[in-house]
MINUPA-558947 format. One record per atom (N, C-alpha, C): x negated, y negated, z. Coordinates in steps of 0.1 Angstrom, whole numbers, always signed. Layout:
MINUPA-558947
+-------+-------+-------+
:    xx :    yy :    zz :
+-------+-------+-------+
:     X :     Y :     Z :
...
+-------+-------+-------+
end
This chain:
MINUPA-558947
+-------+-------+-------+
:    xx :    yy :    zz :
+-------+-------+-------+
:   +83 :    +6 :  +157 :
:   +73 :   +13 :  +159 :
:   +63 :   +14 :  +149 :
:   +70 :   +19 :  +136 :
:   +60 :   +19 :  +126 :
:   +55 :    +9 :  +122 :
:   +59 :    -4 :  +122 :
:   +54 :   -15 :  +115 :
:   +46 :   -20 :  +127 :
:   +48 :   -18 :  +137 :
:   +36 :   -20 :  +149 :
:   +24 :   -11 :  +147 :
:   +26 :    +1 :  +141 :
:   +15 :   +10 :  +139 :
:    +5 :    +4 :  +127 :
:   +13 :    -2 :  +118 :
:    +6 :   -10 :  +105 :
:    -4 :   -20 :  +110 :
:    +4 :   -27 :  +120 :
:    -4 :   -39 :  +123 :
:   -16 :   -36 :  +132 :
:   -13 :   -25 :  +140 :
:   -25 :   -17 :  +150 :
:   -38 :   -12 :  +142 :
:   -34 :    -5 :  +130 :
:   -44 :    +2 :  +123 :
:   -54 :   -10 :  +115 :
:   -45 :   -21 :  +110 :
:   -52 :   -32 :  +103 :
:   -62 :   -39 :  +113 :
:   -55 :   -40 :  +126 :
:   -63 :   -48 :  +135 :
:   -78 :   -44 :  +136 :
:   -80 :   -30 :  +136 :
:   -91 :   -21 :  +137 :
:  -103 :   -28 :  +124 :
:   -95 :   -31 :  +112 :
:  -100 :   -35 :  +100 :
:  -103 :   -50 :  +100 :
:  -100 :   -57 :  +110 :
:   -97 :   -72 :  +107 :
:  -112 :   -79 :  +103 :
:  -126 :   -73 :  +110 :
:  -137 :   -79 :  +106 :
:  -140 :   -77 :   +88 :
:  -135 :   -65 :   +83 :
:  -136 :   -63 :   +70 :
:  -127 :   -71 :   +59 :
:  -116 :   -72 :   +65 :
:  -105 :   -81 :   +60 :
:  -109 :   -95 :   +60 :
:  -112 :   -99 :   +72 :
:  -117 :  -114 :   +72 :
:  -104 :  -123 :   +71 :
:  -107 :  -131 :   +62 :
:   -97 :  -145 :   +61 :
:   -86 :  -138 :   +51 :
:   -88 :  -124 :   +46 :
:   -75 :  -118 :   +40 :
:   -67 :  -108 :   +47 :
:   -69 :  -112 :   +62 :
:   -60 :  -100 :   +70 :
:   -46 :  -103 :   +66 :
:   -43 :  -117 :   +70 :
:   -27 :  -118 :   +68 :
:   -22 :  -113 :   +55 :
:   -28 :  -118 :   +43 :
:   -22 :  -115 :   +31 :
:   -20 :  -101 :   +27 :
:   -31 :   -92 :   +31 :
:   -31 :   -77 :   +33 :
:   -22 :   -71 :   +44 :
:   -21 :   -77 :   +53 :
:   -12 :   -71 :   +66 :
:    +3 :   -73 :   +63 :
:    +9 :   -86 :   +56 :
:   +19 :   -89 :   +53 :
:   +25 :   -82 :   +39 :
:   +13 :   -79 :   +31 :
:   +17 :   -70 :   +18 :
:   +21 :   -56 :   +26 :
:   +11 :   -50 :   +34 :
:   +14 :   -37 :   +37 :
:   +27 :   -35 :   +46 :
:   +29 :   -45 :   +52 :
:   +44 :   -46 :   +58 :
:   +55 :   -46 :   +50 :
:   +54 :   -53 :   +40 :
:   +65 :   -56 :   +30 :
:   +69 :   -41 :   +22 :
:   +55 :   -35 :   +20 :
:   +56 :   -22 :   +13 :
:   +62 :   -11 :   +22 :
:   +59 :   -10 :   +36 :
:   +63 :    -2 :   +44 :
:   +77 :    -2 :   +44 :
:   +85 :   -16 :   +46 :
:   +98 :   -20 :   +48 :
:  +106 :   -15 :   +36 :
:  +100 :   -18 :   +24 :
:  +107 :   -16 :   +12 :
:  +105 :    +1 :    +7 :
:   +95 :    +7 :   +14 :
:   +96 :   +22 :   +12 :
:  +108 :   +30 :   +20 :
:  +108 :   +24 :   +32 :
:  +119 :   +29 :   +41 :
:  +134 :   +22 :   +39 :
:  +134 :   +14 :   +29 :
:  +148 :    +9 :   +22 :
:  +153 :   +18 :    +9 :
:  +143 :   +22 :    +5 :
:  +145 :   +34 :    -7 :
:  +150 :   +46 :    -3 :
:  +147 :   +51 :    +8 :
:  +152 :   +67 :   +11 :
:  +152 :   +61 :   +26 :
:  +159 :   +72 :   +34 :
:  +163 :   +75 :   +46 :
:  +152 :   +83 :   +52 :
:  +143 :   +77 :   +58 :
:  +126 :   +87 :   +63 :
:  +133 :   +93 :   +76 :
:  +127 :  +102 :   +77 :
:  +126 :  +110 :   +94 :
:  +117 :  +100 :  +100 :
:  +115 :  +103 :  +115 :
:  +104 :   +98 :  +120 :
:   +91 :  +101 :  +115 :
:   +89 :  +114 :  +111 :
:   +75 :  +119 :  +107 :
:   +71 :  +110 :   +94 :
:   +84 :  +110 :   +85 :
:   +80 :  +104 :   +70 :
:   +78 :   +89 :   +75 :
:   +85 :   +80 :   +85 :
:   +81 :   +69 :   +87 :
:   +67 :   +66 :   +91 :
:   +63 :   +76 :  +100 :
:   +50 :   +76 :  +105 :
:   +38 :   +76 :   +92 :
:   +41 :   +83 :   +82 :
:   +34 :   +87 :   +72 :
:   +34 :   +77 :   +61 :
:   +46 :   +68 :   +61 :
:   +46 :   +54 :   +52 :
:   +40 :   +45 :   +60 :
:   +39 :   +42 :   +73 :
:   +31 :   +35 :   +80 :
:   +16 :   +35 :   +79 :
:   +13 :   +48 :   +79 :
:    -3 :   +51 :   +80 :
:    -7 :   +46 :   +64 :
:    +1 :   +51 :   +52 :
:    +1 :   +50 :   +37 :
:    +0 :   +35 :   +38 :
:    +9 :   +28 :   +42 :
:   +12 :   +14 :   +39 :
:    -2 :    +6 :   +45 :
:    -8 :    +9 :   +55 :
:   -19 :    +1 :   +61 :
:   -31 :    +4 :   +54 :
:   -34 :   +15 :   +50 :
:   -46 :   +21 :   +42 :
:   -46 :   +21 :   +24 :
:   -31 :   +18 :   +21 :
:   -32 :   +21 :    +5 :
:   -43 :   +13 :    -3 :
:   -45 :    +1 :    +1 :
:   -52 :   -11 :    -6 :
:   -66 :   -12 :    +1 :
:   -68 :    -7 :   +12 :
:   -79 :   -11 :   +22 :
:   -93 :   -10 :   +18 :
:   -96 :    -1 :    +8 :
:  -107 :    +3 :    +1 :
:  -114 :    -9 :    -5 :
:  -104 :   -18 :    -9 :
:  -111 :   -33 :   -16 :
:  -118 :   -36 :    -8 :
:  -116 :   -38 :    +5 :
:  -123 :   -46 :   +15 :
:  -134 :   -39 :   +21 :
:  -129 :   -23 :   +28 :
:  -138 :   -17 :   +34 :
:  -150 :   -13 :   +23 :
:  -149 :    -7 :   +12 :
:  -156 :    -4 :    +6 :
:  -162 :   -14 :    -8 :
:  -158 :   -25 :    -8 :
:  -159 :   -38 :   -17 :
:  -158 :   -32 :   -32 :
:  -148 :   -25 :   -36 :
:  -146 :   -23 :   -48 :
:  -130 :   -23 :   -53 :
:  -130 :   -22 :   -65 :
:  -117 :   -23 :   -72 :
:  -112 :    -9 :   -75 :
:  -120 :    +1 :   -75 :
:  -118 :   +14 :   -77 :
:  -118 :   +19 :   -62 :
:  -105 :   +16 :   -55 :
:  -104 :   +17 :   -42 :
:   -96 :   +31 :   -37 :
:   -87 :   +38 :   -46 :
:   -79 :   +49 :   -42 :
:   -89 :   +58 :   -35 :
:   -99 :   +63 :   -37 :
:  -106 :   +74 :   -32 :
:  -109 :   +67 :   -17 :
:  -116 :   +59 :   -17 :
:  -118 :   +52 :    -2 :
:  -108 :   +51 :    +5 :
:   -97 :   +44 :    +1 :
:   -85 :   +41 :   +10 :
:   -82 :   +57 :   +14 :
:   -78 :   +65 :    +7 :
:   -75 :   +80 :    +9 :
:   -84 :   +83 :   +20 :
:   -98 :   +81 :   +21 :
:  -104 :   +89 :   +31 :
:  -102 :   +79 :   +42 :
:  -103 :   +68 :   +41 :
:   -99 :   +62 :   +54 :
:   -85 :   +68 :   +63 :
:   -78 :   +67 :   +54 :
:   -65 :   +75 :   +61 :
:   -66 :   +88 :   +65 :
:   -72 :   +95 :   +60 :
:   -76 :  +113 :   +63 :
:   -83 :  +109 :   +77 :
:   -92 :  +102 :   +78 :
:  -102 :   +99 :   +90 :
:   -93 :   +95 :  +101 :
:   -82 :   +86 :   +98 :
:   -76 :   +80 :  +110 :
:   -67 :   +93 :  +113 :
:   -58 :   +98 :  +105 :
:   -51 :  +111 :  +110 :
:   -58 :  +121 :  +115 :
:   -69 :  +124 :  +110 :
:   -78 :  +135 :  +119 :
:   -79 :  +131 :  +133 :
:   -83 :  +116 :  +135 :
:   -85 :  +114 :  +152 :
:   -73 :  +113 :  +159 :
:   -60 :  +114 :  +151 :
:   -48 :  +113 :  +157 :
:   -45 :  +128 :  +160 :
:   -53 :  +137 :  +153 :
:   -46 :  +150 :  +156 :
:   -36 :  +153 :  +148 :
:   -34 :  +146 :  +135 :
:   -23 :  +147 :  +126 :
:   -28 :  +151 :  +114 :
:   -35 :  +162 :  +112 :
:   -42 :  +166 :  +101 :
:   -32 :  +173 :   +89 :
:   -22 :  +178 :   +97 :
:   -11 :  +183 :   +87 :
:    -3 :  +173 :   +78 :
:    -7 :  +161 :   +81 :
:    +3 :  +149 :   +73 :
:    -8 :  +145 :   +64 :
:   -23 :  +149 :   +64 :
:   -32 :  +144 :   +56 :
:   -26 :  +145 :   +39 :
:   -21 :  +156 :   +35 :
:   -17 :  +157 :   +23 :
:    -7 :  +146 :   +17 :
:    +2 :  +145 :   +26 :
:   +15 :  +135 :   +26 :
:   +11 :  +121 :   +21 :
:    +1 :  +119 :   +32 :
:    -5 :  +103 :   +30 :
:   -13 :  +101 :   +19 :
:   -20 :  +114 :   +17 :
:   -31 :  +109 :    +5 :
:   -22 :  +106 :    -8 :
:   -13 :  +119 :    -8 :
:    -4 :  +116 :   -20 :
:    +2 :  +101 :   -22 :
:    +9 :   +95 :   -12 :
:   +14 :   +82 :   -14 :
:    +3 :   +73 :   -16 :
:    -9 :   +76 :   -13 :
:   -20 :   +63 :   -16 :
:   -25 :   +65 :   -31 :
:   -27 :   +77 :   -33 :
:   -32 :   +81 :   -45 :
:   -22 :   +80 :   -59 :
:    -9 :   +80 :   -55 :
:    +1 :   +78 :   -66 :
:    +7 :   +65 :   -68 :
:    +2 :   +57 :   -58 :
:    +8 :   +42 :   -57 :
:   +11 :   +33 :   -67 :
:    -1 :   +37 :   -78 :
:    +0 :   +26 :   -90 :
:    +3 :   +37 :  -102 :
:    +9 :   +48 :   -97 :
:   +13 :   +57 :  -112 :
:   +23 :   +50 :  -119 :
:   +21 :   +50 :  -132 :
:   +31 :   +44 :  -143 :
:   +44 :   +50 :  -145 :
:   +45 :   +62 :  -141 :
:   +54 :   +71 :  -144 :
:   +60 :   +78 :  -130 :
:   +72 :   +80 :  -130 :
:   +76 :   +85 :  -115 :
:   +69 :   +95 :  -111 :
:   +70 :   +98 :   -95 :
:   +64 :  +109 :   -88 :
:   +73 :  +120 :   -88 :
:   +70 :  +130 :   -96 :
:   +80 :  +141 :   -96 :
:   +79 :  +151 :   -83 :
:   +89 :  +154 :   -77 :
:   +88 :  +164 :   -68 :
:   +82 :  +160 :   -52 :
:   +81 :  +147 :   -53 :
:   +77 :  +142 :   -39 :
:   +84 :  +127 :   -38 :
:   +94 :  +129 :   -30 :
:  +101 :  +116 :   -29 :
:   +98 :  +105 :   -18 :
:   +88 :  +111 :   -11 :
:   +79 :  +101 :    -4 :
:   +72 :   +91 :   -10 :
:   +63 :   +97 :   -17 :
:   +52 :   +90 :   -27 :
:   +60 :   +84 :   -36 :
:   +70 :   +89 :   -41 :
:   +79 :   +80 :   -51 :
:   +86 :   +68 :   -46 :
:   +89 :   +68 :   -34 :
:   +92 :   +56 :   -26 :
:   +85 :   +46 :   -25 :
:   +71 :   +53 :   -21 :
:   +62 :   +43 :   -20 :
:   +55 :   +36 :   -30 :
:   +54 :   +45 :   -42 :
:   +49 :   +38 :   -56 :
:   +62 :   +28 :   -59 :
:   +74 :   +30 :   -57 :
:   +83 :   +19 :   -62 :
:   +82 :    +7 :   -53 :
:   +80 :   +10 :   -39 :
:   +80 :    -1 :   -29 :
:   +66 :   -10 :   -35 :
:   +57 :    -5 :   -37 :
:   +43 :   -13 :   -41 :
:   +50 :   -20 :   -54 :
:   +53 :   -13 :   -63 :
:   +58 :   -20 :   -77 :
:   +67 :   -34 :   -75 :
:   +77 :   -30 :   -63 :
:   +86 :   -40 :   -62 :
:   +79 :   -53 :   -58 :
:   +69 :   -51 :   -45 :
:   +64 :   -61 :   -41 :
:   +53 :   -69 :   -51 :
:   +46 :   -58 :   -58 :
:   +36 :   -65 :   -70 :
:   +43 :   -72 :   -80 :
:   +55 :   -68 :   -84 :
:   +61 :   -75 :   -94 :
:   +69 :   -88 :   -90 :
:   +68 :   -90 :   -78 :
:   +77 :  -102 :   -71 :
:   +92 :  -101 :   -73 :
:   +98 :   -86 :   -73 :
:  +110 :   -80 :   -73 :
:  +116 :   -80 :   -87 :
:  +107 :   -82 :   -96 :
:  +113 :   -80 :  -112 :
:  +118 :   -65 :  -113 :
:  +111 :   -57 :  -107 :
:  +116 :   -42 :  -105 :
:  +121 :   -42 :   -91 :
:  +133 :   -38 :   -88 :
:  +140 :   -39 :   -76 :
:  +146 :   -23 :   -71 :
:  +147 :   -17 :   -81 :
:  +152 :    -1 :   -82 :
:  +162 :    -2 :   -69 :
:  +173 :    -9 :   -75 :
:  +187 :   -12 :   -65 :
:  +185 :   -18 :   -56 :
:  +175 :   -23 :   -48 :
:  +174 :   -32 :   -37 :
:  +179 :   -46 :   -40 :
:  +183 :   -53 :   -32 :
:  +190 :   -64 :   -33 :
:  +179 :   -77 :   -32 :
:  +183 :   -87 :   -39 :
:  +175 :  -100 :   -39 :
:  +176 :  -102 :   -24 :
:  +185 :  -106 :   -15 :
:  +185 :  -106 :    -5 :
:  +175 :   -99 :    +5 :
:  +176 :   -88 :    +4 :
:  +165 :   -81 :   +13 :
:  +150 :   -85 :    +9 :
:  +146 :   -86 :    -4 :
:  +133 :   -91 :    -8 :
:  +131 :  -106 :    -3 :
:  +139 :  -114 :    -3 :
:  +138 :  -128 :    +3 :
:  +136 :  -128 :   +17 :
:  +144 :  -120 :   +25 :
:  +142 :  -117 :   +40 :
:  +129 :  -113 :   +43 :
:  +123 :  -102 :   +36 :
:  +109 :   -95 :   +37 :
:  +101 :  -107 :   +34 :
:  +102 :  -112 :   +23 :
:   +92 :  -123 :   +19 :
:   +90 :  -136 :   +34 :
:  +103 :  -139 :   +38 :
:  +100 :  -149 :   +49 :
:   +95 :  -145 :   +60 :
:   +97 :  -131 :   +63 :
:   +91 :  -126 :   +75 :
:   +77 :  -122 :   +73 :
:   +75 :  -118 :   +62 :
:   +59 :  -117 :   +60 :
:   +57 :  -122 :   +46 :
:   +51 :  -136 :   +47 :
:   +48 :  -141 :   +36 :
:   +37 :  -135 :   +29 :
:   +37 :  -140 :   +15 :
:   +28 :  -136 :    +5 :
:   +15 :  -139 :   +10 :
:   +14 :  -154 :   +12 :
:    -2 :  -158 :   +18 :
:   -11 :  -158 :    +7 :
:    -9 :  -157 :    -5 :
:   -20 :  -156 :   -17 :
:   -21 :  -143 :   -19 :
:   -14 :  -134 :   -15 :
:   -20 :  -119 :   -19 :
:   -20 :  -118 :   -32 :
:    -9 :  -119 :   -40 :
:    -9 :  -120 :   -54 :
:   -21 :  -125 :   -63 :
:   -23 :  -136 :   -57 :
:   -32 :  -146 :   -64 :
:   -46 :  -136 :   -63 :
:   -47 :  -133 :   -49 :
:   -60 :  -124 :   -49 :
:   -61 :  -112 :   -56 :
:   -51 :  -104 :   -60 :
:   -50 :   -94 :   -67 :
:   -52 :   -96 :   -83 :
:   -47 :  -107 :   -85 :
:   -50 :  -112 :  -100 :
:   -65 :  -117 :  -103 :
:   -70 :  -123 :   -93 :
:   -85 :  -126 :   -94 :
:   -92 :  -111 :   -94 :
:   -87 :  -101 :   -87 :
:   -98 :   -90 :   -85 :
:   -93 :   -82 :   -98 :
:   -84 :   -80 :  -106 :
:   -82 :   -78 :  -118 :
:   -90 :   -83 :  -128 :
:   -90 :   -98 :  -129 :
:   -98 :  -104 :  -137 :
:  -113 :  -101 :  -135 :
:  -115 :  -102 :  -125 :
:  -130 :  -100 :  -122 :
:  -135 :   -86 :  -124 :
:  -126 :   -75 :  -124 :
:  -131 :   -60 :  -127 :
:  -130 :   -62 :  -142 :
:  -121 :   -69 :  -149 :
:  -120 :   -66 :  -163 :
:  -132 :   -72 :  -169 :
:  -141 :   -83 :  -164 :
:  -152 :   -87 :  -169 :
:  -164 :   -81 :  -165 :
:  -164 :   -72 :  -152 :
:  -177 :   -65 :  -150 :
:  -173 :   -50 :  -156 :
:  -160 :   -43 :  -159 :
:  -159 :   -33 :  -164 :
:  -147 :   -34 :  -176 :
:  -151 :   -37 :  -186 :
:  -141 :   -39 :  -197 :
:  -135 :   -28 :  -204 :
:  -144 :   -15 :  -201 :
:  -141 :    -3 :  -206 :
:  -130 :    +4 :  -197 :
:  -130 :    -2 :  -186 :
:  -120 :    +6 :  -175 :
:  -115 :    -4 :  -164 :
:  -107 :   -17 :  -169 :
:  -103 :   -28 :  -161 :
:   -96 :   -24 :  -148 :
:   -88 :   -12 :  -150 :
:   -75 :   -11 :  -139 :
:   -77 :    +6 :  -137 :
:   -90 :    +7 :  -127 :
:   -93 :   +21 :  -126 :
:   -84 :   +26 :  -117 :
:   -75 :   +21 :  -109 :
:   -64 :   +26 :   -99 :
:   -50 :   +29 :  -106 :
:   -48 :   +28 :  -121 :
:   -36 :   +31 :  -126 :
:   -37 :   +43 :  -130 :
:   -25 :   +54 :  -129 :
:   -25 :   +65 :  -133 :
:   -13 :   +68 :  -139 :
:   -14 :   +80 :  -150 :
:    -3 :   +82 :  -157 :
:    +6 :   +92 :  -150 :
+-------+-------+-------+
end
């Protein structure tokens, strides 16, 4: 159900994603599945993880920026408000805002699982946090990378050249 939610949300943004739809969709689905594998989420937490997964990097495309955490949070907040789920906004915003934090997220197991899940995917499984290589292989077969990592590497390089004083504005301590 929640994976279908990721797909449904992103379908609404297919014009902005354009030819990048599959690579971002698959990344979002991998992050969702990895997040759920790192803890045993309730149905409400699964919903929050699905929404966070769909929106967490979307600001790259919707706002044409590599400083995308704020725009991604805003899109998620608008979505949740339209769904009548305003009470979930702080939880989803925390997952999005902290997903590139370099140190563990304290006192928020959901945001910490989400942070770890994104790091697992971005690191090609170099960091696994106890998850099996088989699980990662299965997810990569179900949701192929489709050039997502190459795209992100290019965005990092591009932003480094444009803003060498702040090449990774999305990283937090």
